[in-house]
N, CA and C atoms as a LAMMPS dump frame, in Angstrom:
ITEM: TIMESTEP
0
ITEM: NUMBER OF ATOMS
372
ITEM: BOX BOUNDS ff ff ff
-5.0000000000000000e+02 5.0000000000000000e+02
-5.0000000000000000e+02 5.0000000000000000e+02
-5.0000000000000000e+02 5.0000000000000000e+02
ITEM: ATOMS id mol type element x y z
1 1 1 N -131.666 127.901 240.821
2 1 2 C -130.15 128.651 240.76
3 1 3 C -129.713 127.04 239.79
4 2 1 N -129.782 125.788 240.119
5 2 2 C -129.712 124.557 238.934
6 2 3 C -130.654 124.249 237.773
7 3 1 N -131.411 125.251 237.44
8 3 2 C -132.208 125.152 236.363
9 3 3 C -131.443 126.186 235.62
10 4 1 N -131.044 127.338 236.263
11 4 2 C -130.254 128.245 235.388
12 4 3 C -128.759 127.828 234.845
13 5 1 N -128.191 127.325 235.569
14 5 2 C -126.849 126.757 235.646
15 5 3 C -126.81 125.634 234.018
16 6 1 N -128.282 124.485 234.172
17 6 2 C -128.615 123.832 233.468
18 6 3 C -128.686 124.391 231.942
19 7 1 N -129.617 125.666 232.448
20 7 2 C -129.621 125.975 230.798
21 7 3 C -128.645 126.578 230.357
22 8 1 N -127.931 127.111 230.861
23 8 2 C -126.759 127.795 230.311
24 8 3 C -125.227 126.452 229.774
25 9 1 N -125.697 125.548 230.306
26 9 2 C -125.002 124.607 229.569
27 9 3 C -125.282 123.742 228.609
28 10 1 N -126.551 124.115 227.975
29 10 2 C -126.959 123.477 226.864
30 10 3 C -126.671 124.166 225.831
31 11 1 N -126.636 124.098 225.116
32 11 2 C -126.545 124.849 223.473
33 11 3 C -127.395 125.775 223.301
34 12 1 N -127.456 127.192 222.544
35 12 2 C -128.832 127.692 222.178
36 12 3 C -129.171 127.475 221.139
37 13 1 N -130.303 127.536 221.054
38 13 2 C -131.395 127.383 219.197
39 13 3 C -132.403 128.543 219.747
40 14 1 N -132.412 129.768 218.635
41 14 2 C -132.768 130.805 218.884
42 14 3 C -133.754 130.308 217.69
43 15 1 N -135.187 130.26 217.932
44 15 2 C -136.318 130.19 217.373
45 15 3 C -136.996 131.107 217.301
46 16 1 N -137.445 131.527 215.853
47 16 2 C -138.517 132.655 215.649
48 16 3 C -139.173 131.889 214.73
49 17 1 N -140.631 132.483 214.804
50 17 2 C -141.77 132.153 214.743
51 17 3 C -142.244 133.461 213.778
52 18 1 N -142.769 133.001 212.628
53 18 2 C -143.493 134.149 211.948
54 18 3 C -144.756 133.482 210.972
55 19 1 N -145.892 134.629 211.592
56 19 2 C -147.391 134.188 211.55
57 19 3 C -147.957 134.615 209.852
58 20 1 N -148.135 134.192 209.002
59 20 2 C -148.918 134.731 207.796
60 20 3 C -150.106 134.209 207.605
61 21 1 N -151.439 135.241 207.345
62 21 2 C -152.5 135.001 207.473
63 21 3 C -153.442 134.012 208.109
64 22 1 N -152.945 134.255 209.744
65 22 2 C -153.14 133.56 210.857
66 22 3 C -153.014 134.364 212.245
67 23 1 N -153.833 134.23 213.159
68 23 2 C -153.537 134.801 214.317
69 23 3 C -152.437 134.456 215.012
70 24 1 N -151.551 134.928 215.454
71 24 2 C -150.566 134.635 216.371
72 24 3 C -151.104 134.512 217.8
73 25 1 N -150.476 133.018 218.005
74 25 2 C -151.243 132.711 219.486
75 25 3 C -149.821 131.98 220.442
76 26 1 N -149.577 132.612 221.382
77 26 2 C -148.456 131.941 222.458
78 26 3 C -148.429 130.253 222.549
79 27 1 N -149.721 129.859 222.479
80 27 2 C -149.678 127.988 222.571
81 27 3 C -148.766 127.779 221.557
82 28 1 N -148.988 128.201 220.211
83 28 2 C -148.086 127.882 219.275
84 28 3 C -147.056 127.752 219.239
85 29 1 N -146.857 129.306 219.463
86 29 2 C -145.557 129.588 219.272
87 29 3 C -144.178 128.922 220.614
88 30 1 N -144.869 128.597 221.796
89 30 2 C -144.229 128.156 222.98
90 30 3 C -144.048 126.731 222.015
91 31 1 N -145.038 125.977 221.647
92 31 2 C -145.132 124.217 221.067
93 31 3 C -144.087 124.585 220.153
94 32 1 N -143.9 125.385 219.31
95 32 2 C -143.019 125.479 218.19
96 32 3 C -141.233 125.465 218.854
97 33 1 N -141.421 126.139 219.628
98 33 2 C -140.304 126.703 220.38
99 33 3 C -139.646 125.304 221.023
100 34 1 N -140.301 124.364 221.928
101 34 2 C -140.172 123.588 222.719
102 34 3 C -139.574 122.273 221.439
103 35 1 N -140.531 122.219 220.25
104 35 2 C -140.162 121.189 219.379
105 35 3 C -138.877 121.778 218.501
106 36 1 N -138.854 122.757 218.453
107 36 2 C -137.342 122.842 217.728
108 36 3 C -135.964 123.132 218.319
109 37 1 N -136.164 123.088 219.841
110 37 2 C -135.235 123.298 220.876
111 37 3 C -134.429 122.214 220.632
112 38 1 N -134.581 120.8 220.318
113 38 2 C -133.42 119.924 220.288
114 38 3 C -132.699 119.969 219.366
115 39 1 N -132.654 121.045 218.065
116 39 2 C -132.083 121.198 217.108
117 39 3 C -130.918 121.418 217.544
118 40 1 N -130.442 121.992 218.068
119 40 2 C -129.09 122.758 218.897
120 40 3 C -128.432 121.49 219.615
121 41 1 N -129.07 120.899 220.198
122 41 2 C -128.205 119.533 221.259
123 41 3 C -127.706 118.598 219.778
124 42 1 N -128.787 118.33 218.934
125 42 2 C -127.816 117.368 217.821
126 42 3 C -126.327 118.29 217.27
127 43 1 N -126.701 119.493 217.092
128 43 2 C -125.208 119.982 216.06
129 43 3 C -124.472 120.387 217.793
130 44 1 N -124.39 120.292 218.463
131 44 2 C -123.546 120.69 219.92
132 44 3 C -123.12 122.31 219.571
133 45 1 N -124.123 122.751 218.899
134 45 2 C -123.921 123.971 218.572
135 45 3 C -125.194 125.359 218.486
136 46 1 N -124.576 126.74 218.624
137 46 2 C -126.043 127.161 218.747
138 46 3 C -126.063 127.559 217.035
139 47 1 N -127.505 127.815 217.065
140 47 2 C -128.146 127.7 215.856
141 47 3 C -129.524 128.51 215.755
142 48 1 N -129.741 129.036 214.851
143 48 2 C -130.85 130.119 214.51
144 48 3 C -131.886 128.709 213.524
145 49 1 N -133.215 128.625 213.917
146 49 2 C -134.245 128.627 213.384
147 49 3 C -135.603 129.416 213.061
148 50 1 N -135.785 129.017 211.836
149 50 2 C -137.153 130.523 211.389
150 50 3 C -137.85 129.299 211.339
151 51 1 N -139.159 129.611 211.725
152 51 2 C -140.016 128.836 211.295
153 51 3 C -141.133 129.888 210.744
154 52 1 N -141.655 129.691 209.611
155 52 2 C -142.868 130.451 209.168
156 52 3 C -144.231 129.382 208.999
157 53 1 N -145.205 129.85 209.468
158 53 2 C -146.535 129.2 209.654
159 53 3 C -147.506 130.359 208.593
160 54 1 N -148.254 129.51 208.208
161 54 2 C -149.401 130.106 207.139
162 54 3 C -150.301 129.234 206.739
163 55 1 N -151.417 129.8 206.579
164 55 2 C -153.215 129.185 206.129
165 55 3 C -153.454 129.871 205.313
166 56 1 N -154.035 128.89 204.326
167 56 2 C -154.854 129.358 202.544
168 56 3 C -156.064 128.286 202.69
169 57 1 N -156.909 128.966 203.374
170 57 2 C -158.109 128.065 203.117
171 57 3 C -158.14 126.988 204.179
172 58 1 N -157.925 125.866 203.76
173 58 2 C -158.332 124.744 204.461
174 58 3 C -156.761 124.163 204.886
175 59 1 N -155.481 124.65 203.706
176 59 2 C -154.243 124.569 204.064
177 59 3 C -153.272 125.1 204.909
178 60 1 N -152.977 124.021 205.994
179 60 2 C -151.811 124.982 206.96
180 60 3 C -150.531 124.462 206.113
181 61 1 N -149.894 125.259 206.41
182 61 2 C -148.51 125.076 205.388
183 61 3 C -147.337 126.123 206.398
184 62 1 N -145.93 124.723 206.452
185 62 2 C -144.813 125.2 207.515
186 62 3 C -143.972 125.392 206.524
187 63 1 N -142.868 126.269 207.131
188 63 2 C -141.249 125.912 206.386
189 63 3 C -140.74 126.439 207.824
190 64 1 N -139.114 125.936 207.455
191 64 2 C -138.279 125.677 208.456
192 64 3 C -137.044 126.079 207.656
193 65 1 N -136.376 127.029 208.228
194 65 2 C -134.77 127.095 207.855
195 65 3 C -134.081 127.155 209.287
196 66 1 N -132.742 126.181 209.431
197 66 2 C -132.367 126.362 210.512
198 66 3 C -130.626 126.512 210.21
199 67 1 N -129.942 127.908 210.587
200 67 2 C -128.794 127.737 210.354
201 67 3 C -127.746 127.711 211.421
202 68 1 N -126.854 127.091 211.156
203 68 2 C -125.69 127.245 212.378
204 68 3 C -124.584 126.941 211.394
205 69 1 N -123.786 127.874 211.52
206 69 2 C -122.169 128.015 210.829
207 69 3 C -122.35 128.793 208.971
208 70 1 N -122.126 127.502 208.309
209 70 2 C -121.572 127.138 206.989
210 70 3 C -123.079 126.356 206.815
211 71 1 N -123.843 125.603 207.879
212 71 2 C -124.952 124.463 207.704
213 71 3 C -126.233 125.634 207.932
214 72 1 N -126.871 124.813 206.239
215 72 2 C -128.144 125.63 206.491
216 72 3 C -129.267 124.426 205.974
217 73 1 N -130.363 123.9 206.878
218 73 2 C -131.215 123.123 206.701
219 73 3 C -132.508 123.419 206.544
220 74 1 N -133.195 123.296 205.487
221 74 2 C -134.879 123.789 205.059
222 74 3 C -135.649 122.507 204.855
223 75 1 N -136.805 122.934 205.476
224 75 2 C -137.641 121.765 205.136
225 75 3 C -139.225 122.407 204.811
226 76 1 N -140.129 121.812 203.918
227 76 2 C -141.49 122.284 204.143
228 76 3 C -142.596 121.184 204.383
229 77 1 N -143.897 121.363 204.74
230 77 2 C -144.68 120.217 205.203
231 77 3 C -146.082 121.113 205.323
232 78 1 N -147.169 120.578 204.568
233 78 2 C -148.543 120.982 204.413
234 78 3 C -149.37 120.149 205.049
235 79 1 N -150.341 120.126 206.215
236 79 2 C -151.201 119.522 206.469
237 79 3 C -152.67 120.07 206.644
238 80 1 N -153.301 119.689 207.61
239 80 2 C -154.431 120.291 207.782
240 80 3 C -154.659 120.8 209.093
241 81 1 N -153.637 120.517 209.862
242 81 2 C -153.529 121.133 211.853
243 81 3 C -152.145 121.55 211.756
244 82 1 N -152.008 122.831 212.033
245 82 2 C -150.515 123.514 212.481
246 82 3 C -149.939 122.935 213.283
247 83 1 N -150.409 122.065 214.485
248 83 2 C -149.627 121.022 215.158
249 83 3 C -148.514 120.517 214.645
250 84 1 N -149.457 119.114 213.864
251 84 2 C -148.946 118.707 213.232
252 84 3 C -147.889 118.638 211.887
253 85 1 N -148.149 119.802 211.416
254 85 2 C -146.929 120.42 210.811
255 85 3 C -145.692 120.4 211.289
256 86 1 N -145.973 121.516 212.773
257 86 2 C -144.943 121.684 213.524
258 86 3 C -144.156 120.441 213.724
259 87 1 N -144.742 119.116 214.144
260 87 2 C -144.316 118.183 214.809
261 87 3 C -143.379 117.413 213.405
262 88 1 N -144.356 117.9 212.321
263 88 2 C -143.479 117.009 211.165
264 88 3 C -142.149 117.706 210.419
265 89 1 N -142.328 119.16 210.807
266 89 2 C -141.053 119.81 210.37
267 89 3 C -139.769 119.592 211.408
268 90 1 N -140.277 119.518 212.411
269 90 2 C -139.398 118.934 213.281
270 90 3 C -138.182 117.569 213.09
271 91 1 N -139.455 116.418 212.685
272 91 2 C -138.964 115.219 212.444
273 91 3 C -137.93 115.228 211.137
274 92 1 N -138.914 116.361 210.171
275 92 2 C -137.919 116.562 208.857
276 92 3 C -136.144 116.761 208.923
277 93 1 N -136.28 117.813 209.799
278 93 2 C -135.311 118.457 210.114
279 93 3 C -133.969 117.799 211.2
280 94 1 N -135.098 117.275 212.115
281 94 2 C -133.618 116.427 213.05
282 94 3 C -133.214 114.956 211.989
283 95 1 N -133.911 114.547 210.953
284 95 2 C -133.761 113.674 210.043
285 95 3 C -132.616 113.837 208.869
286 96 1 N -132.709 114.982 208.788
287 96 2 C -131.854 115.908 208.064
288 96 3 C -130.286 116.084 208.55
289 97 1 N -130.698 116.527 209.934
290 97 2 C -128.922 116.943 209.911
291 97 3 C -128.319 115.544 211.166
292 98 1 N -129.234 114.269 211.311
293 98 2 C -128.782 113.249 211.816
294 98 3 C -127.933 112.886 210.481
295 99 1 N -128.367 112.791 209.414
296 99 2 C -127.888 112.112 208.071
297 99 3 C -126.338 113.208 207.989
298 100 1 N -126.307 114.712 207.865
299 100 2 C -125.694 115.088 207.539
300 100 3 C -124.449 114.793 208.815
301 101 1 N -124.742 114.801 210.126
302 101 2 C -123.633 114.521 211.088
303 101 3 C -122.995 113.312 210.785
304 102 1 N -123.74 111.831 210.388
305 102 2 C -123.443 110.676 210.018
306 102 3 C -122.22 110.625 208.792
307 103 1 N -122.808 111.445 207.883
308 103 2 C -121.302 112.085 206.882
309 103 3 C -120.196 112.177 207.154
310 104 1 N -120.094 113.174 208.582
311 104 2 C -118.868 113.534 208.882
312 104 3 C -118.08 112.055 209.231
313 105 1 N -119.327 111.547 210.295
314 105 2 C -118.552 110.528 210.903
315 105 3 C -117.85 109.296 210.076
316 106 1 N -118.734 109.115 208.855
317 106 2 C -117.892 108.003 208.296
318 106 3 C -117.005 108.228 207.55
319 107 1 N -116.602 109.772 207.302
320 107 2 C -115.536 109.746 206.84
321 107 3 C -114.138 109.208 206.984
322 108 1 N -113.769 108.368 205.963
323 108 2 C -111.801 107.757 206.347
324 108 3 C -111.226 108.855 206.122
325 109 1 N -110.124 108.793 207.615
326 109 2 C -108.702 109.174 207.437
327 109 3 C -107.989 108.644 206.148
328 110 1 N -107.455 109.93 205.622
329 110 2 C -106.56 109.519 204.565
330 110 3 C -105.115 108.476 204.98
331 111 1 N -104.945 107.582 203.968
332 111 2 C -103.88 106.406 204.892
333 111 3 C -102.687 107.111 203.713
334 112 1 N -101.549 107.052 204.01
335 112 2 C -100.192 107.564 203.776
336 112 3 C -99.976 107.001 202.536
337 113 1 N -99.317 108.417 201.836
338 113 2 C -98.938 107.725 200.604
339 113 3 C -97.341 106.85 200.485
340 114 1 N -97.157 106.472 199.419
341 114 2 C -95.94 105.646 199.763
342 114 3 C -94.839 106.602 199.468
343 115 1 N -94.615 107.836 199.356
344 115 2 C -93.602 108.524 199.25
345 115 3 C -93.51 109.035 200.831
346 116 1 N -94.789 109.226 201.353
347 116 2 C -95.052 109.153 203.218
348 116 3 C -94.286 108.333 203.658
349 117 1 N -94.794 106.979 203.155
350 117 2 C -94.175 105.951 204.156
351 117 3 C -92.924 105.514 203.771
352 118 1 N -92.281 106.136 202.698
353 118 2 C -90.978 105.283 202.476
354 118 3 C -89.85 106.365 203.367
355 119 1 N -90.136 107.839 203.469
356 119 2 C -89.826 108.961 204.474
357 119 3 C -89.854 108.468 205.891
358 120 1 N -90.848 108.055 206.333
359 120 2 C -90.743 107.692 207.642
360 120 3 C -89.962 106.252 207.581
361 121 1 N -89.744 105.355 207.221
362 121 2 C -88.835 104.605 206.951
363 121 3 C -87.485 104.552 206.935
364 122 1 N -87.493 105.718 206.122
365 122 2 C -86.111 106.096 205.742
366 122 3 C -85.601 106.908 207.472
367 123 1 N -86.074 107.603 208.012
368 123 2 C -85.988 108.102 209.04
369 123 3 C -85.704 107.207 210.684
370 124 1 N -86.519 106.088 210.47
371 124 2 C -86.215 105.202 211.426
372 124 3 C -85.294 104.026 211.258
């Protein structure tokens, strides 16, 4: 019962995995879902993550798109191992989202204009 309550409290990240030219395995799918699940925690709201994994001869290529409201973040990576592709994509997306969220925290509140200051001082 506790586990169900804890999952309900966490933000929901829907992860879809698409395989191109590679046999889909549950191990890779579960690994990708686990790695990309933390994205919703960074955003503190629900989001959709779409991961595309493809294989061309010796190159394993991955692309991920994370969408939440108006925010859309994408990343691409290519290595020799699908698991390392998933790791690198999760790191890239996490870094991009942290940078995006820091921009909102860094915005300064606009100071009052001269007219607003004078009107406030005249009222008091």
